[in-house]
C-alpha positions in Angstrom: 123.5 149.4 146.2 120.8 150.7 144.1 120.1 153.5 143.6 117.1 153.4 145.3 118.0 153.5 148.6 114.5 153.5 150.4 113.3 150.6 148.1 114.8 147.8 151.0 113.0 149.4 153.8 109.9 149.5 151.3 110.2 145.9 149.9 110.3 144.7 153.5 106.9 146.1 155.2 104.8 144.6 152.1 103.6 140.7 152.2 104.9 140.0 148.7 101.8 137.2 148.2 99.7 139.1 146.1 103.3 139.8 143.8 104.1 136.7 143.9 100.2 135.2 142.9 100.6 137.9 139.7 104.1 137.1 138.5 103.0 132.9 139.2 100.0 133.3 136.7 101.8 135.4 134.2 104.9 133.3 134.2 102.6 129.8 133.8 100.9 131.4 130.6 104.3 132.4 129.4 105.1 129.1 129.5 101.9 128.2 127.7 103.0 130.6 125.0 106.3 129.0 124.7 105.2 125.8 123.1 104.1 126.5 119.6 107.9 127.5 119.9 109.1 124.1 121.1 107.1 121.9 119.0 109.0 123.8 116.2 112.2 122.8 117.7 111.1 118.7 119.0 108.5 117.9 116.7 109.7 114.6 117.5 109.2 114.9 121.7 105.5 116.4 121.1 104.7 113.4 119.1 105.0 111.2 121.4 103.2 112.6 124.1 101.3 110.2 126.4 98.0 112.7 126.5 96.6 114.9 123.8 98.0 118.3 123.5 95.6 120.1 124.8 95.3 118.5 128.1 99.4 118.5 128.5 98.8 122.6 128.0 96.0 122.2 130.9 98.2 120.4 133.5 101.2 122.6 132.6 99.0 125.6 133.1 98.3 124.6 136.2 101.1 122.9 138.0 103.3 126.0 136.2 101.2 128.7 138.1 101.2 126.5 141.2 105.8 126.2 140.9 105.8 129.7 139.4 103.9 131.4 142.5 106.0 129.3 145.2 109.2 130.4 143.6 108.0 133.7 143.2 107.3 134.2 147.0 110.2 132.7 147.7 112.5 134.6 145.9 110.9 138.4 147.0 110.8 137.3 150.1 114.6 136.4 149.9 115.2 139.4 147.7 113.7 141.8 149.6 116.3 141.4 152.5 119.1 143.0 150.2 116.9 145.1 148.1 115.9 143.1 144.9 112.6 143.1 143.9 109.7 143.9 141.8 108.8 147.3 143.6 106.5 149.1 140.3 104.3 145.4 141.1 104.2 145.7 144.4 102.8 149.2 144.3 100.1 148.1 142.6 99.6 145.1 143.9 100.5 145.3 147.6 98.9 146.6 150.5 101.0 149.0 152.9 103.7 149.3 149.6 104.6 152.9 148.7 102.9 154.5 145.4 105.5 154.7 142.7 105.1 156.2 138.9 105.7 154.2 135.7 109.2 155.1 134.8 108.7 155.6 131.3 111.9 156.6 130.0 113.8 153.8 132.4 111.4 151.1 130.6 112.5 152.3 127.5 115.9 152.7 128.1 116.0 149.0 129.4 114.3 148.0 126.0 116.5 149.7 124.2 119.9 148.0 126.6 118.3 144.5 125.7 117.7 145.3 122.1 121.2 146.3 121.7 122.7 143.3 123.7 120.4 141.0 121.1 122.8 143.1 118.7 125.9 142.6 120.1 124.8 138.5 121.1 124.0 138.0 117.2 127.3 139.2 115.8 129.4 137.5 118.6 127.4 134.4 117.6 129.5 134.8 114.3 132.8 134.2 115.6 131.9 130.6 116.9 130.9 129.7 113.0 128.6 126.6 114.3 126.7 124.9 111.3 123.2 126.5 110.7 122.1 123.5 108.3 119.3 121.8 109.6 118.9 124.2 112.5 115.0 124.6 112.9 114.3 128.6 112.9 110.6 129.1 114.1 108.1 131.2 112.4 108.9 135.3 114.0 105.1 134.6 115.7 106.5 131.8 117.5 109.3 133.8 118.6 107.0 136.1 119.6 105.3 134.1 121.7 108.3 132.4 123.2 109.4 135.6 124.5 106.6 136.1 126.8 108.2 133.2 128.2 111.5 134.6 128.4 110.8 137.9 129.6 108.2 136.4 132.3 109.3 133.1 133.3 113.3 133.1 132.9 113.4 136.3 134.9 111.4 134.5 137.5 113.2 131.9 138.0 116.5 133.1 137.1 116.4 136.8 139.0 114.2 136.8 141.6 114.5 133.2 143.0 117.6 132.3 141.9 119.6 135.4 142.1 117.3 136.9 144.9 118.2 133.2 146.7 121.7 133.7 146.2 122.5 137.1 147.3 120.3 136.4 150.2 122.8 133.0 151.3 125.9 135.2 150.6 124.9 138.4 152.5 123.9 135.4 155.6 127.4 134.0 155.3 129.1 137.7 155.8 127.3 138.6 158.8 123.9 139.7 157.4 125.8 143.5 156.6 123.7 144.9 154.0 125.7 146.3 150.4 128.9 144.9 149.1 129.3 142.2 147.2 126.8 139.8 147.6 124.6 140.8 145.1 126.9 141.9 142.3 128.5 137.8 142.7 124.9 137.2 142.5 124.2 138.8 139.3 127.2 136.9 138.2 126.4 133.3 139.2 123.0 133.5 138.3 124.3 134.6 134.9 126.4 131.8 134.4 123.2 129.4 135.4 121.4 131.0 133.0 123.9 130.1 130.4 124.3 126.5 131.8 120.5 125.9 131.5 120.4 126.4 127.8 123.6 124.0 127.5 120.6 120.8 126.6 119.0 122.9 124.0 122.2 123.9 122.5 123.3 119.9 122.5 120.1 118.9 120.8 120.9 121.0 118.3 125.2 120.9 117.9 127.3 117.8 119.0 128.3 118.5 122.3 131.7 120.0 122.4 134.0 122.9 123.8 133.5 125.6 121.2 129.2 124.5 121.8 130.0 125.2 125.5 131.5 128.7 124.8 129.2 129.8 122.4 126.2 129.0 124.8 127.8 130.6 128.0 129.1 133.5 126.5 126.0 134.6 124.6 123.4 133.4 127.1 125.1 134.1 130.3 126.5 138.0 128.8 122.7 138.7 128.3 122.0 137.0 131.4 124.6 139.9 133.5 122.7 142.8 131.6 119.2 141.2 132.9 121.1 140.8 135.8 122.3 144.3 136.5 118.8 145.8 135.6 117.5 143.5 138.0 119.6 144.7 140.6 120.1 149.0 139.5 116.2 149.2 138.5 113.8 146.1 139.5 112.5 143.3 137.9 109.7 145.2 135.3 113.1 147.2 133.7 115.0 142.8 133.5 111.4 142.0 132.1 111.6 144.5 129.6 115.1 143.9 128.4 114.9 140.6 128.2 111.7 141.2 126.1 113.4 143.1 124.1 116.2 141.3 123.2 114.2 138.4 122.6 112.3 140.2 120.1 115.4 140.8 118.3 116.4 137.5 118.5 113.3 135.3 117.7 111.2 137.5 115.8 113.1 140.0 114.3 116.4 138.8 112.9 114.1 135.6 111.6 112.6 138.6 109.2 115.5 140.2 108.0 117.3 136.4 107.7 
């Protein structure tokens, strides 16, 4: 169980809707910020849009806000039953949530872990020796914007919704007994699905093959387990900070020095 043993009871007492609205809106804005990065990777797809880009962006913002808010609400409710959630956010927007000071040292530690994880991923990437000729490298400013999507929208989908849902389901299957293996198993499963979710992008860059699949699962899955552990042990804010730090290294710092 997470070291904060009182978090489970505290999370169960709050309604989660205000937190879901904040997360849904932030994730929708993150998806909008991803557009310049996505356009650099797949310009041909954006050249064939059926509507003008501003209209598509507006529709994405509205639809994304609704979808992400729904995912956040379901995920937060499910996660509360197993001690997962966003306690720092709840303390600021949820009525009845206990006050929590901002853990500056803990958040800084999460950022360091995320950055170190990204460096490890960059080093491991060289072992797979995939060709880089012709692989587009978006400008660092586009990577900086895209990091907002990864840190917020991906963490909402993969950790809040998917990991929380898996942990809740596994706990129900074992009779509703709190603690034990459901949350650690959910960390691993959500991380593997995080890697699987990156396969289409990998296949757009390289021909499908075992080496491409292994690279995608190992590198993305490894970071996914790090972010999942942060979410489990410390809460969503730490996972978001760790994810953003990792993306800043991979999509901003490395292109600058490369």
